[in-house]
Backbone as CSV, one residue per row, in Angstrom:
resi,resn,N_x,N_y,N_z,CA_x,CA_y,CA_z,C_x,C_y,C_z
1,UNK,0.840,-1.181,0.011,0.004,0.007,-0.006,0.887,1.239,0.000
2,UNK,0.590,2.150,-0.893,1.379,3.381,-1.014,0.592,4.535,-0.408
3,UNK,1.245,5.318,0.467,0.605,6.471,1.101,1.160,7.744,0.462
4,UNK,0.270,8.649,0.066,0.720,9.858,-0.602,1.219,10.886,0.413
5,UNK,2.058,11.787,-0.064,2.569,12.865,0.797,1.449,13.791,1.229
6,UNK,0.461,14.008,0.369,-0.665,14.840,0.738,-1.439,14.298,1.931
7,UNK,-1.615,12.959,1.930,-2.332,12.325,3.053,-1.537,12.505,4.346
8,UNK,-0.229,12.292,4.270,0.595,12.451,5.481,0.602,13.901,5.970
9,UNK,0.613,14.856,5.009,0.593,16.268,5.380,-0.708,16.619,6.098
10,UNK,-1.831,16.151,5.557,-3.131,16.441,6.200,-3.224,15.796,7.584
11,UNK,-2.681,14.609,7.742,-2.694,13.958,9.058,-1.851,14.732,10.053
12,UNK,-0.706,15.276,9.614,0.133,16.061,10.511,-0.568,17.377,10.891
13,UNK,-1.315,17.976,9.952,-2.058,19.190,10.282,-3.137,18.910,11.297
14,UNK,-3.839,17.803,11.148,-4.887,17.426,12.097,-4.323,17.270,13.503
15,UNK,-3.148,16.684,13.580,-2.508,16.503,14.893,-2.057,17.827,15.461
16,UNK,-1.488,18.696,14.611,-0.947,19.972,15.077,-2.075,20.912,15.500
17,UNK,-3.185,20.878,14.801,-4.300,21.793,15.095,-5.351,21.161,15.996
18,UNK,-5.134,19.930,16.360,-6.067,19.180,17.202,-7.453,19.128,16.585
19,UNK,-7.500,18.893,15.265,-8.759,18.756,14.570,-9.144,17.297,14.637
20,UNK,-10.311,16.987,15.159,-10.701,15.579,15.231,-10.953,14.999,13.836
21,UNK,-10.556,13.775,13.629,-10.804,13.102,12.359,-12.286,12.796,12.257
22,UNK,-12.805,12.753,11.069,-14.221,12.450,10.890,-14.942,13.628,10.305
23,UNK,-16.214,13.629,10.426,-17.054,14.635,9.783,-17.608,15.649,10.781
24,UNK,-16.981,15.838,11.926,-17.482,16.803,12.893,-17.202,18.214,12.399
25,UNK,-18.148,19.116,12.669,-18.004,20.503,12.251,-17.185,21.260,13.297
26,UNK,-16.367,22.206,12.804,-15.638,23.066,13.714,-16.552,24.171,14.215
27,UNK,-16.437,24.499,15.478,-17.269,25.549,16.061,-16.713,26.910,15.679
28,UNK,-17.596,27.917,15.670,-17.138,29.291,15.435,-16.460,29.787,16.694
29,UNK,-15.152,29.968,16.615,-14.382,30.308,17.806,-13.960,31.775,17.854
30,UNK,-14.561,32.633,17.025,-14.210,34.055,17.061,-14.755,34.676,18.327
31,UNK,-13.978,35.520,18.959,-14.424,36.193,20.160,-15.384,37.311,19.773
32,UNK,-16.371,37.522,20.582,-17.373,38.534,20.316,-16.884,39.889,20.820
33,UNK,-17.333,40.938,20.161,-17.137,42.354,20.511,-15.687,42.811,20.564
34,UNK,-14.777,42.142,19.853,-13.410,42.646,19.774,-13.038,43.054,18.354
35,UNK,-13.880,42.708,17.384,-13.595,43.016,15.988,-14.334,44.268,15.570
36,UNK,-13.735,45.098,14.724,-14.437,46.299,14.242,-15.566,45.933,13.299
37,UNK,-16.525,46.848,13.176,-17.654,46.619,12.273,-17.174,46.705,10.832
38,UNK,-17.704,45.870,10.004,-17.326,45.787,8.583,-18.542,46.206,7.790
39,UNK,-18.578,47.490,7.406,-19.765,48.079,6.762,-19.487,48.500,5.345
40,UNK,-20.579,48.743,4.609,-20.452,49.198,3.235,-20.081,50.681,3.211
41,UNK,-19.107,51.027,2.370,-18.685,52.414,2.194,-18.469,52.663,0.678
42,UNK,-18.419,53.923,0.339,-18.111,54.300,-1.050,-16.687,54.825,-1.070
43,UNK,-15.856,54.271,-1.974,-14.524,54.786,-2.193,-14.586,55.738,-3.392
44,UNK,-14.074,56.923,-3.220,-14.141,57.967,-4.235,-12.735,58.300,-4.666
45,UNK,-12.372,57.933,-5.899,-11.063,58.240,-6.462,-11.126,59.700,-6.948
46,UNK,-10.490,60.597,-6.222,-10.576,62.016,-6.506,-9.825,62.410,-7.778
47,UNK,-8.793,61.643,-8.179,-8.044,62.007,-9.365,-8.782,61.665,-10.667
48,UNK,-9.629,60.638,-10.651,-10.390,60.297,-11.864,-11.883,60.451,-11.675
49,UNK,-12.308,60.887,-10.501,-13.699,61.111,-10.152,-14.538,59.855,-10.403
50,UNK,-14.039,58.713,-9.942,-14.750,57.440,-10.034,-15.121,56.998,-8.620
51,UNK,-16.343,56.547,-8.456,-16.818,56.048,-7.147,-17.197,54.602,-7.281
52,UNK,-16.893,53.816,-6.242,-17.337,52.412,-6.224,-17.669,51.999,-4.796
53,UNK,-18.651,51.125,-4.696,-19.168,50.649,-3.429,-18.412,49.391,-3.011
54,UNK,-17.931,49.385,-1.789,-17.225,48.232,-1.236,-17.475,48.191,0.255
55,UNK,-16.664,47.453,0.983,-16.806,47.358,2.427,-15.490,47.716,3.089
56,UNK,-15.595,48.245,4.333,-14.411,48.644,5.051,-14.711,48.674,6.555
57,UNK,-13.661,48.595,7.352,-13.802,48.775,8.794,-13.652,50.234,9.176
58,UNK,-13.119,51.048,8.278,-12.959,52.478,8.516,-14.268,53.162,8.131
59,UNK,-14.863,53.836,9.106,-16.154,54.479,8.851,-16.001,55.998,9.060
60,UNK,-15.877,56.781,7.965,-15.744,58.238,8.077,-17.096,58.880,8.379
61,UNK,-17.055,60.178,8.728,-18.275,60.883,9.077,-18.985,61.429,7.825
62,UNK,-18.254,61.699,6.792,-18.852,62.258,5.560,-19.646,61.166,4.828
63,UNK,-20.838,61.513,4.333,-21.658,60.562,3.605,-22.010,61.115,2.247
64,UNK,-22.455,60.215,1.370,-22.854,60.581,0.029,-23.972,59.643,-0.411
65,UNK,-24.858,60.115,-1.258,-26.000,59.283,-1.747,-25.512,58.467,-2.935
66,UNK,-25.790,57.167,-2.894,-25.389,56.238,-3.930,-26.532,56.060,-4.917
67,UNK,-26.314,55.313,-5.986,-27.321,55.148,-7.048,-28.572,54.396,-6.548
68,UNK,-28.460,53.629,-5.466,-29.627,52.933,-4.961,-30.473,53.794,-4.034
69,UNK,-30.075,55.074,-3.843,-30.834,56.003,-3.040,-30.456,56.039,-1.576
70,UNK,-29.567,55.146,-1.138,-29.143,55.120,0.263,-27.919,56.024,0.470
71,UNK,-27.754,56.507,1.691,-26.570,57.280,2.061,-25.511,56.317,2.615
72,UNK,-24.297,56.450,2.102,-23.167,55.625,2.577,-22.040,56.550,2.985
73,UNK,-21.216,56.138,3.940,-19.996,56.893,4.259,-19.066,56.850,3.046
74,UNK,-18.298,57.938,2.846,-17.411,58.016,1.682,-15.974,58.160,2.174
75,UNK,-15.071,57.396,1.531,-13.638,57.486,1.791,-13.012,57.984,0.520
76,UNK,-12.320,59.130,0.601,-11.676,59.699,-0.578,-10.250,59.175,-0.679
77,UNK,-9.901,58.674,-1.855,-8.550,58.159,-2.128,-7.998,58.890,-3.339
78,UNK,-6.662,59.014,-3.404,-6.020,59.685,-4.518,-5.780,58.748,-5.702
79,UNK,-5.548,57.464,-5.427,-5.240,56.506,-6.488,-6.048,55.235,-6.259
80,UNK,-6.658,54.742,-7.312,-7.333,53.456,-7.281,-7.070,52.769,-8.619
81,UNK,-7.747,51.647,-8.827,-7.523,50.939,-10.113,-8.051,51.752,-11.293
82,UNK,-8.923,52.717,-11.019,-9.458,53.556,-12.106,-8.453,54.606,-12.568
83,UNK,-7.462,54.941,-11.751,-6.519,56.002,-12.125,-5.065,55.543,-12.114
84,UNK,-4.757,54.373,-11.589,-3.379,53.927,-11.529,-2.871,53.519,-12.910
85,UNK,-1.681,53.976,-13.291,-1.173,53.671,-14.652,-1.025,52.177,-14.944
86,UNK,-0.783,51.372,-13.943,-0.667,49.951,-14.183,-1.962,49.352,-14.699
87,UNK,-3.093,49.793,-14.148,-4.391,49.247,-14.548,-4.958,49.957,-15.771
88,UNK,-4.679,51.231,-15.956,-5.236,51.963,-17.065,-4.388,51.891,-18.327
89,UNK,-3.080,51.704,-18.162,-2.175,51.675,-19.308,-1.818,53.061,-19.791
90,UNK,-2.236,54.078,-19.067,-1.939,55.465,-19.439,-1.000,56.099,-18.405
91,UNK,-0.159,56.988,-18.904,0.670,57.745,-17.985,-0.091,58.999,-17.542
92,UNK,-0.049,59.274,-16.247,-0.742,60.450,-15.730,0.275,61.375,-15.135
93,UNK,0.124,62.636,-15.348,0.973,63.636,-14.774,0.540,63.921,-13.329
94,UNK,1.469,63.802,-12.405,1.178,64.048,-11.003,1.975,65.283,-10.595
95,UNK,1.320,66.232,-9.993,1.955,67.481,-9.573,2.873,67.185,-8.386
96,UNK,4.178,67.070,-8.666,5.135,66.804,-7.601,5.893,68.054,-7.198
97,UNK,5.737,69.118,-7.943,6.480,70.354,-7.612,6.108,70.855,-6.227
98,UNK,4.843,70.860,-5.937,4.408,71.308,-4.620,4.910,70.403,-3.526
99,UNK,4.981,69.115,-3.781,5.456,68.144,-2.787,6.964,68.348,-2.543
100,UNK,7.726,68.565,-3.600,9.172,68.761,-3.485,9.474,70.020,-2.685
101,UNK,8.775,71.092,-3.038,8.970,72.364,-2.324,8.615,72.231,-0.855
102,UNK,7.557,71.537,-0.569,7.146,71.326,0.822,8.200,70.534,1.566
103,UNK,8.786,69.487,0.922,9.821,68.679,1.531,11.072,69.515,1.787
104,UNK,11.496,70.315,0.777,12.681,71.148,0.955,12.482,72.193,2.046
105,UNK,11.289,72.724,2.117,11.002,73.715,3.131,11.042,73.105,4.541
106,UNK,10.577,71.882,4.645,10.538,71.210,5.933,11.894,70.672,6.354
107,UNK,12.630,70.065,5.419,13.886,69.376,5.763,15.126,70.014,5.156
108,UNK,14.975,71.081,4.408,16.138,71.702,3.754,17.064,72.361,4.746
109,UNK,18.262,72.697,4.248,19.261,73.374,5.111,18.782,74.795,5.415
110,UNK,19.080,75.199,6.638,18.675,76.531,7.091,19.858,77.407,7.270
């Protein structure tokens, strides 16, 4: 009889995690009231003015009305898949002059 490596690996995992063999279901062992709420929010890409509905644990105070008529919290982002050059295939000009001047002003020689 030949035993596969996959079978041996699964048996070692069952022993390491103390998972009983058989068809018993694992209980939900998550602790209550220690996890943040996971709610629907709208992400707004400010550089391309694209909005999409998703979920997040970060809940801002600003809200916006979505196409379904409900108000959702909105998280503004500068870059998303709608504006990132890797996903769009286009090069976008980003104003770095202000950032460089701000950096030099803050950390430059005095």
